[in-house]
C-alpha positions as CSV (number, residue, x, y, z in Angstrom):
1,M,-0.3,-8.2,-36.9
2,S,-0.9,-10.3,-33.8
3,R,2.3,-9.0,-32.2
4,I,1.0,-5.5,-32.5
5,A,-2.3,-6.5,-31.0
6,V,-0.6,-8.3,-28.1
7,L,1.7,-5.3,-27.5
8,A,-1.3,-2.8,-27.6
9,F,-3.3,-5.0,-25.2
10,G,-0.3,-5.2,-22.8
11,L,0.2,-1.4,-22.9
12,A,-3.5,-0.8,-22.3
13,L,-3.5,-3.3,-19.4
14,A,-0.5,-1.6,-17.8
15,A,-2.0,1.9,-18.3
16,G,-5.3,0.8,-16.7
17,C,-3.6,-0.4,-13.5
18,S,-0.5,1.5,-13.1
19,K,0.3,3.3,-9.9
20,K,1.5,6.9,-10.2
21,T,5.1,7.2,-9.2
22,A,5.2,11.0,-9.1
23,E,3.2,11.1,-5.9
24,P,4.2,9.4,-2.7
25,P,1.9,6.4,-2.0
26,R,-0.8,7.2,0.5
27,K,-0.7,5.2,3.7
28,S,-4.1,5.6,5.1
29,V,-4.8,3.7,8.3
30,A,-8.0,3.5,10.1
31,T,-8.3,3.1,13.9
32,V,-10.3,0.6,15.9
33,T,-13.0,3.3,16.2
34,T,-13.2,4.2,12.5
35,G,-16.7,3.8,11.2
36,T,-20.0,3.2,13.1
37,V,-21.2,0.3,15.2
38,G,-24.7,-0.9,14.6
39,P,-27.1,-2.3,17.2
40,D,-25.9,-5.8,16.2
41,G,-22.4,-4.9,17.2
42,V,-21.1,-5.0,13.6
43,R,-18.8,-2.0,12.8
44,T,-19.3,-0.5,9.4
45,V,-16.1,1.0,7.8
46,P,-16.3,3.0,4.5
47,V,-13.5,2.2,2.1
48,A,-12.9,4.6,-0.8
49,V,-11.5,3.0,-4.0
50,D,-9.8,5.4,-6.5
51,D,-6.7,5.8,-8.7
52,K,-4.5,5.5,-5.6
53,G,-6.0,2.3,-4.3
54,Y,-7.9,1.8,-1.0
55,S,-8.5,4.4,1.7
56,P,-8.1,3.3,4.4
57,E,-5.7,0.6,3.2
58,T,-5.1,-0.7,6.7
59,I,-8.1,-1.4,9.0
60,P,-7.4,-2.5,12.5
61,G,-10.0,-4.3,14.6
62,K,-10.5,-6.2,17.8
63,P,-9.7,-9.9,17.5
64,N,-12.8,-11.7,16.2
65,E,-14.7,-8.5,15.7
66,K,-17.2,-8.5,12.8
67,L,-16.7,-5.7,10.2
68,K,-18.8,-4.6,7.3
69,L,-16.5,-3.0,4.8
70,V,-18.3,-0.7,2.4
71,F,-16.3,-0.2,-0.8
72,T,-17.2,2.7,-3.1
73,R,-15.3,3.0,-6.4
74,T,-15.0,6.6,-7.7
75,F,-12.4,6.2,-10.4
76,E,-12.9,4.5,-13.8
77,S,-10.3,1.8,-14.2
78,E,-10.5,-1.9,-15.1
79,C,-7.9,-2.7,-12.4
80,I,-10.1,-1.5,-9.4
81,S,-13.4,-2.6,-10.9
82,E,-13.1,-5.9,-9.0
83,L,-12.2,-6.7,-5.5
84,K,-10.5,-9.9,-4.3
85,T,-11.9,-10.5,-0.8
86,P,-9.9,-12.1,2.0
87,D,-11.6,-15.4,1.3
88,G,-10.5,-15.2,-2.4
89,K,-13.9,-14.3,-3.9
90,I,-13.9,-11.8,-6.8
91,V,-16.6,-9.1,-6.3
92,P,-17.5,-6.5,-8.9
93,L,-17.2,-2.8,-7.8
94,P,-19.5,-0.8,-10.0
95,M,-18.8,3.0,-10.2
96,N,-20.2,5.1,-7.3
97,K,-22.2,2.2,-5.9
98,P,-21.4,1.0,-2.3
99,V,-20.6,-2.7,-2.1
100,E,-20.7,-4.4,1.3
101,V,-18.2,-7.1,2.3
102,V,-18.5,-8.7,5.8
103,V,-15.3,-10.0,7.3
104,T,-14.3,-11.2,10.8
105,V,-11.0,-9.8,12.1
106,P,-8.6,-12.7,12.8
107,A,-7.7,-13.6,16.3
108,S,-4.1,-12.5,15.4
109,G,-2.3,-11.5,12.3
110,E,-4.1,-10.0,9.2
111,L,-6.4,-10.6,6.3
112,A,-5.6,-9.1,2.9
113,F,-7.8,-7.8,0.1
114,A,-6.7,-6.6,-3.3
115,C,-7.9,-5.3,-6.7
116,G,-8.8,-7.9,-9.3
117,M,-5.3,-7.5,-10.9
118,D,-3.5,-7.7,-7.6
119,M,-1.9,-4.3,-8.0
120,F,-3.6,-2.4,-5.1
121,H,-3.8,-4.0,-1.6
122,G,-5.4,-3.4,1.7
123,K,-5.6,-5.4,5.0
124,I,-7.6,-6.0,8.1
125,V,-5.3,-6.3,11.1
126,A,-5.9,-7.8,14.5
127,S,-4.9,-5.1,16.9
128,G,-3.5,-6.0,20.4
129,A,-4.3,-2.4,21.5
130,A,-7.9,-3.1,20.7
131,S,-8.3,-5.6,23.4
132,G,-9.1,-3.0,26.0
133,G,-12.7,-2.8,25.2
C-alpha cells in the first residue's frame, strides 16, 4: 500500500510542476528600460508567473541598479506557488496577489531566481550596454 501512495505522490508532484513539451519554451527578455522608475530611482519590473514560468525570465539592469520585481502568479500550481529569491529565501506567491522582491543588479554577471521546486528559472543580468546612462 505504501508503494502505491509513494507512486501516486510522485506522479502528482511531477504533474504539478511539469513543463509542457508540445509548445516551444518562451524566452521572454526585458530591456534595461522595462518597467517604471520611481522618484527614488528604483525601477519596478512586473513579472508574470504562470504555467510557462516567468515572464520576463531575463531582466537586464545597469550594474548596481536597484530593482523592485513584482511577481504576480496567475496559474494554480504547487510548483510556482513559491519563489526562491537570489539570496536563497523562499517567498510564497499567492494567486493573483503582487509580491515585491527588491534586488540589486550585480556589478557583473547575473543573479538567479527559481520556483520552489527549482523547475522554472529566471535571472537578473548586469548589462554592459546599460552603462550608457
